[in-house]
A tleap script that builds the chain and sets N, CA, C and O, in Angstrom:
source leaprc.protein.ff14SB
mol = sequence {
  NMET LYS TYR VAL LEU ARG TYR GLU SER SER
  PRO ASP VAL ALA GLU ARG ALA PRO GLU HIE
  PHE GLU ALA HIE ARG ALA HIE TRP GLN GLN
  PHE LEU GLU ASP GLY THR LEU LEU MET ILE
  GLY PRO PHE ARG PRO PRO GLY GLU GLY ALA
  MET SER VAL PHE ARG THR ARG GLU ALA ALA
  GLU ALA PHE ALA ARG ASP ASP PRO PHE VAL
  THR ASN GLY LEU VAL THR ARG TRP THR VAL
  HIE GLU TRP PHE GLU VAL LEU VAL PRO ASP
  CGLU
}
set mol.1.N position { 100.826 104.040 125.599 }
set mol.1.CA position { 102.236 103.739 125.595 }
set mol.1.C position { 102.552 102.924 124.345 }
set mol.1.O position { 101.749 102.108 123.892 }
set mol.2.N position { 103.728 103.162 123.805 }
set mol.2.CA position { 104.244 102.408 122.673 }
set mol.2.C position { 105.556 101.743 123.100 }
set mol.2.O position { 106.069 101.998 124.190 }
set mol.3.N position { 106.081 100.898 122.235 }
set mol.3.CA position { 107.315 100.160 122.527 }
set mol.3.C position { 108.278 100.313 121.352 }
set mol.3.O position { 107.953 99.980 120.212 }
set mol.4.N position { 109.456 100.817 121.657 }
set mol.4.CA position { 110.472 101.067 120.638 }
set mol.4.C position { 111.482 99.930 120.668 }
set mol.4.O position { 112.084 99.638 121.701 }
set mol.5.N position { 111.653 99.303 119.527 }
set mol.5.CA position { 112.655 98.255 119.349 }
set mol.5.C position { 113.865 98.903 118.688 }
set mol.5.O position { 113.762 99.474 117.602 }
set mol.6.N position { 114.994 98.808 119.346 }
set mol.6.CA position { 116.236 99.431 118.854 }
set mol.6.C position { 117.209 98.330 118.473 }
set mol.6.O position { 117.499 97.445 119.277 }
set mol.7.N position { 117.714 98.384 117.248 }
set mol.7.CA position { 118.702 97.425 116.745 }
set mol.7.C position { 120.078 98.073 116.693 }
set mol.7.O position { 120.214 99.243 116.334 }
set mol.8.N position { 121.091 97.303 117.053 }
set mol.8.CA position { 122.480 97.668 116.810 }
set mol.8.C position { 122.979 96.756 115.698 }
set mol.8.O position { 122.826 95.537 115.769 }
set mol.9.N position { 123.568 97.345 114.685 }
set mol.9.CA position { 123.959 96.614 113.477 }
set mol.9.C position { 125.353 96.012 113.573 }
set mol.9.O position { 126.232 96.539 114.254 }
set mol.10.N position { 125.533 94.898 112.878 }
set mol.10.CA position { 126.860 94.305 112.744 }
set mol.10.C position { 127.709 95.197 111.829 }
set mol.10.O position { 127.158 95.953 111.029 }
set mol.11.N position { 129.030 95.119 111.936 }
set mol.11.CA position { 129.892 95.960 111.092 }
set mol.11.C position { 129.687 95.737 109.588 }
set mol.11.O position { 129.930 96.644 108.791 }
set mol.12.N position { 129.244 94.541 109.199 }
set mol.12.CA position { 129.087 94.232 107.775 }
set mol.12.C position { 127.627 94.288 107.310 }
set mol.12.O position { 127.282 93.696 106.288 }
set mol.13.N position { 126.780 94.989 108.047 }
set mol.13.CA position { 125.355 95.013 107.720 }
set mol.13.C position { 125.088 95.547 106.310 }
set mol.13.O position { 124.232 95.004 105.612 }
set mol.14.N position { 125.782 96.572 105.881 }
set mol.14.CA position { 125.521 97.155 104.554 }
set mol.14.C position { 125.789 96.147 103.440 }
set mol.14.O position { 125.076 96.120 102.437 }
set mol.15.N position { 126.804 95.330 103.617 }
set mol.15.CA position { 127.130 94.329 102.589 }
set mol.15.C position { 126.160 93.146 102.615 }
set mol.15.O position { 125.840 92.584 101.567 }
set mol.16.N position { 125.695 92.772 103.798 }
set mol.16.CA position { 124.884 91.564 103.935 }
set mol.16.C position { 123.384 91.797 103.887 }
set mol.16.O position { 122.629 90.860 103.627 }
set mol.17.N position { 122.933 93.020 104.129 }
set mol.17.CA position { 121.492 93.289 104.191 }
set mol.17.C position { 120.746 92.935 102.900 }
set mol.17.O position { 119.654 92.371 102.985 }
set mol.18.N position { 121.275 93.234 101.718 }
set mol.18.CA position { 120.519 92.907 100.507 }
set mol.18.C position { 120.158 91.420 100.397 }
set mol.18.O position { 119.098 91.073 99.877 }
set mol.19.N position { 121.025 90.563 100.880 }
set mol.19.CA position { 120.779 89.118 100.810 }
set mol.19.C position { 119.558 88.704 101.643 }
set mol.19.O position { 118.863 87.752 101.289 }
set mol.20.N position { 119.299 89.405 102.731 }
set mol.20.CA position { 118.232 89.020 103.657 }
set mol.20.C position { 117.055 89.995 103.669 }
set mol.20.O position { 116.111 89.820 104.439 }
set mol.21.N position { 117.111 91.023 102.818 }
set mol.21.CA position { 116.101 92.074 102.913 }
set mol.21.C position { 114.689 91.597 102.587 }
set mol.21.O position { 113.749 91.982 103.283 }
set mol.22.N position { 114.508 90.782 101.565 }
set mol.22.CA position { 113.152 90.343 101.203 }
set mol.22.C position { 112.518 89.528 102.319 }
set mol.22.O position { 111.323 89.671 102.577 }
set mol.23.N position { 113.287 88.679 102.983 }
set mol.23.CA position { 112.761 87.915 104.120 }
set mol.23.C position { 112.445 88.847 105.289 }
set mol.23.O position { 111.444 88.660 105.981 }
set mol.24.N position { 113.291 89.841 105.506 }
set mol.24.CA position { 113.062 90.839 106.558 }
set mol.24.C position { 111.771 91.611 106.267 }
set mol.24.O position { 110.960 91.824 107.168 }
set mol.25.N position { 111.583 92.025 105.023 }
set mol.25.CA position { 110.375 92.769 104.646 }
set mol.25.C position { 109.126 91.902 104.814 }
set mol.25.O position { 108.108 92.382 105.313 }
set mol.26.N position { 109.187 90.653 104.413 }
set mol.26.CA position { 108.038 89.749 104.580 }
set mol.26.C position { 107.706 89.585 106.064 }
set mol.26.O position { 106.539 89.491 106.444 }
set mol.27.N position { 108.748 89.552 106.895 }
set mol.27.CA position { 108.549 89.414 108.337 }
set mol.27.C position { 107.839 90.642 108.902 }
set mol.27.O position { 106.857 90.498 109.630 }
set mol.28.N position { 108.317 91.850 108.582 }
set mol.28.CA position { 107.668 93.034 109.145 }
set mol.28.C position { 106.294 93.278 108.552 }
set mol.28.O position { 105.440 93.895 109.189 }
set mol.29.N position { 106.073 92.797 107.331 }
set mol.29.CA position { 104.758 92.978 106.705 }
set mol.29.C position { 103.662 92.288 107.533 }
set mol.29.O position { 102.545 92.796 107.624 }
set mol.30.N position { 103.975 91.149 108.126 }
set mol.30.CA position { 102.998 90.442 108.969 }
set mol.30.C position { 102.566 91.312 110.159 }
set mol.30.O position { 101.384 91.369 110.495 }
set mol.31.N position { 103.530 91.984 110.788 }
set mol.31.CA position { 103.243 92.825 111.948 }
set mol.31.C position { 102.525 94.108 111.536 }
set mol.31.O position { 101.704 94.638 112.285 }
set mol.32.N position { 102.840 94.598 110.347 }
set mol.32.CA position { 102.136 95.771 109.820 }
set mol.32.C position { 100.670 95.428 109.560 }
set mol.32.O position { 99.771 96.194 109.908 }
set mol.33.N position { 100.443 94.276 108.950 }
set mol.33.CA position { 99.080 93.867 108.617 }
set mol.33.C position { 98.230 93.593 109.847 }
set mol.33.O position { 97.024 93.840 109.830 }
set mol.34.N position { 98.841 93.084 110.920 }
set mol.34.CA position { 98.030 92.814 112.118 }
set mol.34.C position { 97.881 94.062 113.006 }
set mol.34.O position { 97.222 94.012 114.045 }
set mol.35.N position { 98.495 95.177 112.591 }
set mol.35.CA position { 98.310 96.446 113.280 }
set mol.35.C position { 99.223 96.683 114.474 }
set mol.35.O position { 99.062 97.679 115.179 }
set mol.36.N position { 100.185 95.784 114.715 }
set mol.36.CA position { 101.057 95.981 115.873 }
set mol.36.C position { 102.312 96.784 115.549 }
set mol.36.O position { 102.902 97.378 116.452 }
set mol.37.N position { 102.733 96.819 114.290 }
set mol.37.CA position { 103.891 97.613 113.868 }
set mol.37.C position { 103.407 98.952 113.338 }
set mol.37.O position { 102.573 99.009 112.434 }
set mol.38.N position { 103.941 100.033 113.909 }
set mol.38.CA position { 103.528 101.376 113.503 }
set mol.38.C position { 104.537 102.060 112.601 }
set mol.38.O position { 104.156 102.774 111.673 }
set mol.39.N position { 105.824 101.850 112.861 }
set mol.39.CA position { 106.902 102.478 112.091 }
set mol.39.C position { 108.110 101.573 112.111 }
set mol.39.O position { 108.309 100.809 113.056 }
set mol.40.N position { 108.927 101.660 111.058 }
set mol.40.CA position { 110.162 100.886 111.011 }
set mol.40.C position { 111.133 101.574 110.059 }
set mol.40.O position { 110.725 102.119 109.034 }
set mol.41.N position { 112.415 101.547 110.400 }
set mol.41.CA position { 113.399 102.105 109.482 }
set mol.41.C position { 114.785 102.198 110.092 }
set mol.41.O position { 114.950 102.180 111.312 }
set mol.42.N position { 115.778 102.298 109.218 }
set mol.42.CA position { 117.169 102.398 109.666 }
set mol.42.C position { 117.560 103.836 109.980 }
set mol.42.O position { 116.956 104.785 109.481 }
set mol.43.N position { 118.574 103.974 110.808 }
set mol.43.CA position { 119.186 105.277 111.038 }
set mol.43.C position { 120.205 105.527 109.938 }
set mol.43.O position { 120.638 104.595 109.261 }
set mol.44.N position { 120.578 106.751 109.766 }
set mol.44.CA position { 121.621 107.139 108.816 }
set mol.44.C position { 122.774 107.726 109.579 }
set mol.44.O position { 122.542 108.376 110.599 }
set mol.45.N position { 123.989 107.542 109.158 }
set mol.45.CA position { 124.409 106.797 107.985 }
set mol.45.C position { 124.203 105.298 108.174 }
set mol.45.O position { 123.975 104.837 109.292 }
set mol.46.N position { 124.284 104.526 107.069 }
set mol.46.CA position { 124.134 103.076 107.163 }
set mol.46.C position { 125.077 102.488 108.216 }
set mol.46.O position { 126.222 102.913 108.366 }
set mol.47.N position { 124.560 101.508 108.929 }
set mol.47.CA position { 125.353 100.855 109.962 }
set mol.47.C position { 125.106 101.395 111.354 }
set mol.47.O position { 125.642 100.866 112.328 }
set mol.48.N position { 124.288 102.459 111.465 }
set mol.48.CA position { 124.011 103.075 112.765 }
set mol.48.C position { 122.843 102.424 113.495 }
set mol.48.O position { 122.428 102.903 114.550 }
set mol.49.N position { 122.311 101.340 112.944 }
set mol.49.CA position { 121.215 100.642 113.596 }
set mol.49.C position { 119.870 101.000 112.999 }
set mol.49.O position { 119.782 101.633 111.946 }
set mol.50.N position { 118.826 100.582 113.694 }
set mol.50.CA position { 117.471 100.808 113.207 }
set mol.50.C position { 116.520 100.892 114.395 }
set mol.50.O position { 116.873 100.562 115.527 }
set mol.51.N position { 115.305 101.343 114.101 }
set mol.51.CA position { 114.298 101.489 115.136 }
set mol.51.C position { 112.941 101.116 114.565 }
set mol.51.O position { 112.640 101.382 113.402 }
set mol.52.N position { 112.127 100.491 115.412 }
set mol.52.CA position { 110.741 100.173 115.070 }
set mol.52.C position { 109.868 100.559 116.251 }
set mol.52.O position { 110.311 100.533 117.400 }
set mol.53.N position { 108.628 100.915 115.960 }
set mol.53.CA position { 107.684 101.275 117.016 }
set mol.53.C position { 106.498 100.317 116.933 }
set mol.53.O position { 105.904 100.124 115.872 }
set mol.54.N position { 106.169 99.719 118.086 }
set mol.54.CA position { 105.109 98.717 118.177 }
set mol.54.C position { 104.057 99.134 119.199 }
set mol.54.O position { 104.318 99.953 120.080 }
set mol.55.N position { 102.882 98.567 119.069 }
set mol.55.CA position { 101.795 98.809 120.020 }
set mol.55.C position { 101.987 98.037 121.323 }
set mol.55.O position { 101.525 98.482 122.374 }
set mol.56.N position { 102.669 96.873 121.273 }
set mol.56.CA position { 102.843 96.057 122.480 }
set mol.56.C position { 104.289 95.588 122.606 }
set mol.56.O position { 104.999 95.441 121.611 }
set mol.57.N position { 104.710 95.357 123.841 }
set mol.57.CA position { 106.038 94.794 124.094 }
set mol.57.C position { 106.137 93.393 123.501 }
set mol.57.O position { 107.164 93.017 122.936 }
set mol.58.N position { 105.063 92.633 123.636 }
set mol.58.CA position { 105.072 91.259 123.124 }
set mol.58.C position { 105.333 91.229 121.620 }
set mol.58.O position { 106.094 90.392 121.134 }
set mol.59.N position { 104.705 92.137 120.892 }
set mol.59.CA position { 104.916 92.198 119.446 }
set mol.59.C position { 106.354 92.592 119.122 }
set mol.59.O position { 106.964 92.010 118.225 }
set mol.60.N position { 106.898 93.563 119.832 }
set mol.60.CA position { 108.283 93.991 119.590 }
set mol.60.C position { 109.255 92.850 119.838 }
set mol.60.O position { 110.167 92.628 119.041 }
set mol.61.N position { 109.071 92.127 120.933 }
set mol.61.CA position { 109.960 91.013 121.259 }
set mol.61.C position { 109.801 89.859 120.277 }
set mol.61.O position { 110.794 89.253 119.873 }
set mol.62.N position { 108.574 89.547 119.888 }
set mol.62.CA position { 108.336 88.482 118.918 }
set mol.62.C position { 108.961 88.834 117.574 }
set mol.62.O position { 109.550 87.984 116.906 }
set mol.63.N position { 108.824 90.102 117.188 }
set mol.63.CA position { 109.422 90.551 115.933 }
set mol.63.C position { 110.931 90.325 115.958 }
set mol.63.O position { 111.487 89.736 115.032 }
set mol.64.N position { 111.586 90.788 117.006 }
set mol.64.CA position { 113.048 90.691 117.089 }
set mol.64.C position { 113.517 89.243 117.130 }
set mol.64.O position { 114.501 88.896 116.477 }
set mol.65.N position { 112.842 88.412 117.870 }
set mol.65.CA position { 113.281 87.015 117.995 }
set mol.65.C position { 113.359 86.303 116.657 }
set mol.65.O position { 114.272 85.509 116.430 }
set mol.66.N position { 112.402 86.580 115.758 }
set mol.66.CA position { 112.319 85.836 114.503 }
set mol.66.C position { 112.711 86.633 113.260 }
set mol.66.O position { 112.596 86.126 112.144 }
set mol.67.N position { 113.165 87.856 113.433 }
set mol.67.CA position { 113.548 88.687 112.290 }
set mol.67.C position { 114.781 88.088 111.607 }
set mol.67.O position { 115.779 87.815 112.274 }
set mol.68.N position { 114.726 87.880 110.288 }
set mol.68.CA position { 115.895 87.348 109.581 }
set mol.68.C position { 117.161 88.186 109.759 }
set mol.68.O position { 118.263 87.642 109.689 }
set mol.69.N position { 117.035 89.483 109.985 }
set mol.69.CA position { 118.229 90.285 110.253 }
set mol.69.C position { 118.870 89.879 111.577 }
set mol.69.O position { 120.092 89.923 111.714 }
set mol.70.N position { 118.061 89.490 112.539 }
set mol.70.CA position { 118.582 89.031 113.834 }
set mol.70.C position { 119.117 87.607 113.711 }
set mol.70.O position { 120.243 87.328 114.122 }
set mol.71.N position { 118.317 86.713 113.151 }
set mol.71.CA position { 118.698 85.301 113.103 }
set mol.71.C position { 119.904 85.044 112.203 }
set mol.71.O position { 120.574 84.021 112.345 }
set mol.72.N position { 120.186 85.965 111.278 }
set mol.72.CA position { 121.344 85.814 110.401 }
set mol.72.C position { 122.526 86.697 110.806 }
set mol.72.O position { 123.487 86.830 110.049 }
set mol.73.N position { 122.460 87.298 111.991 }
set mol.73.CA position { 123.601 88.018 112.539 }
set mol.73.C position { 123.833 89.426 112.047 }
set mol.73.O position { 124.898 89.987 112.300 }
set mol.74.N position { 122.869 90.026 111.345 }
set mol.74.CA position { 123.034 91.416 110.916 }
set mol.74.C position { 122.781 92.383 112.060 }
set mol.74.O position { 123.199 93.540 112.013 }
set mol.75.N position { 122.095 91.901 113.085 }
set mol.75.CA position { 121.831 92.677 114.298 }
set mol.75.C position { 122.630 92.033 115.423 }
set mol.75.O position { 122.486 90.841 115.694 }
set mol.76.N position { 123.469 92.825 116.073 }
set mol.76.CA position { 124.311 92.288 117.149 }
set mol.76.C position { 123.637 92.378 118.507 }
set mol.76.O position { 123.978 91.632 119.425 }
set mol.77.N position { 122.676 93.297 118.638 }
set mol.77.CA position { 121.983 93.478 119.915 }
set mol.77.C position { 120.675 94.195 119.655 }
set mol.77.O position { 120.598 95.078 118.801 }
set mol.78.N position { 119.642 93.809 120.401 }
set mol.78.CA position { 118.376 94.530 120.303 }
set mol.78.C position { 117.825 94.769 121.700 }
set mol.78.O position { 118.040 93.978 122.619 }
set mol.79.N position { 117.112 95.878 121.835 }
set mol.79.CA position { 116.493 96.240 123.108 }
set mol.79.C position { 115.101 96.805 122.840 }
set mol.79.O position { 114.835 97.381 121.785 }
set mol.80.N position { 114.226 96.627 123.820 }
set mol.80.CA position { 112.876 97.184 123.746 }
set mol.80.C position { 112.735 98.207 124.868 }
set mol.80.O position { 113.068 97.932 126.021 }
set mol.81.N position { 112.239 99.385 124.515 }
set mol.81.CA position { 112.056 100.478 125.471 }
set mol.81.C position { 110.591 100.890 125.493 }
set mol.81.O position { 109.958 101.001 124.443 }
set mol.82.N position { 110.048 101.120 126.694 }
set mol.82.CA position { 108.725 101.721 126.801 }
set mol.82.C position { 108.843 103.182 126.388 }
set mol.82.O position { 109.801 103.864 126.753 }
set mol.83.N position { 107.870 103.653 125.629 }
set mol.83.CA position { 107.888 105.026 125.164 }
set mol.83.C position { 106.528 105.659 125.431 }
set mol.83.O position { 105.503 105.193 124.934 }
set mol.84.N position { 106.536 106.718 126.217 }
set mol.84.CA position { 105.320 107.452 126.535 }
set mol.84.C position { 105.182 108.616 125.567 }
set mol.84.O position { 105.900 109.610 125.676 }
set mol.85.N position { 104.272 108.493 124.632 }
set mol.85.CA position { 104.023 109.580 123.696 }
set mol.85.C position { 103.369 110.756 124.424 }
set mol.85.O position { 102.463 110.561 125.235 }
set mol.86.N position { 103.814 111.936 124.143 }
set mol.86.CA position { 103.180 113.107 124.729 }
set mol.86.C position { 102.482 113.956 123.673 }
set mol.86.O position { 101.615 114.764 124.005 }
set mol.87.N position { 102.843 113.785 122.425 }
set mol.87.CA position { 102.200 114.519 121.349 }
set mol.87.C position { 101.615 113.491 120.392 }
set mol.87.O position { 102.348 112.809 119.675 }
set mol.88.N position { 100.313 113.387 120.386 }
set mol.88.CA position { 99.633 112.410 119.538 }
set mol.88.C position { 98.704 113.179 118.607 }
set mol.88.O position { 97.796 113.867 119.073 }
set mol.89.N position { 98.919 113.072 117.287 }
set mol.89.CA position { 98.046 113.788 116.355 }
set mol.89.C position { 96.614 113.227 116.411 }
set mol.89.O position { 96.398 112.084 116.812 }
set mol.90.N position { 95.670 114.036 116.011 }
set mol.90.CA position { 94.280 113.576 115.939 }
set mol.90.C position { 94.192 112.409 114.967 }
set mol.90.O position { 94.804 112.423 113.899 }
set mol.91.N position { 93.439 111.424 115.346 }
set mol.91.CA position { 93.274 110.251 114.460 }
set mol.91.C position { 91.944 110.258 113.807 }
set mol.91.O position { 91.632 109.353 113.033 }
savepdb mol mol.pdb
quit
């Protein structure tokens, strides 16, 4: 099982994201390096939110709590969903 973190963006996210992007990237880099973050990225068009996939619920929640995009109001709401993968490529 994986855990999907879904972000809903503030109306002004496109204007404000560049100011906080480097801190946001440094934050997700920690989770990538420890192996708990598998994927991350925004939806298109800009402002439609974003999604990340984590190995554990705890990692997804910890990420969201301290993410500069959340703490600076670029994310208006976040949710974590359990996701049961049914197609897993050979590793």
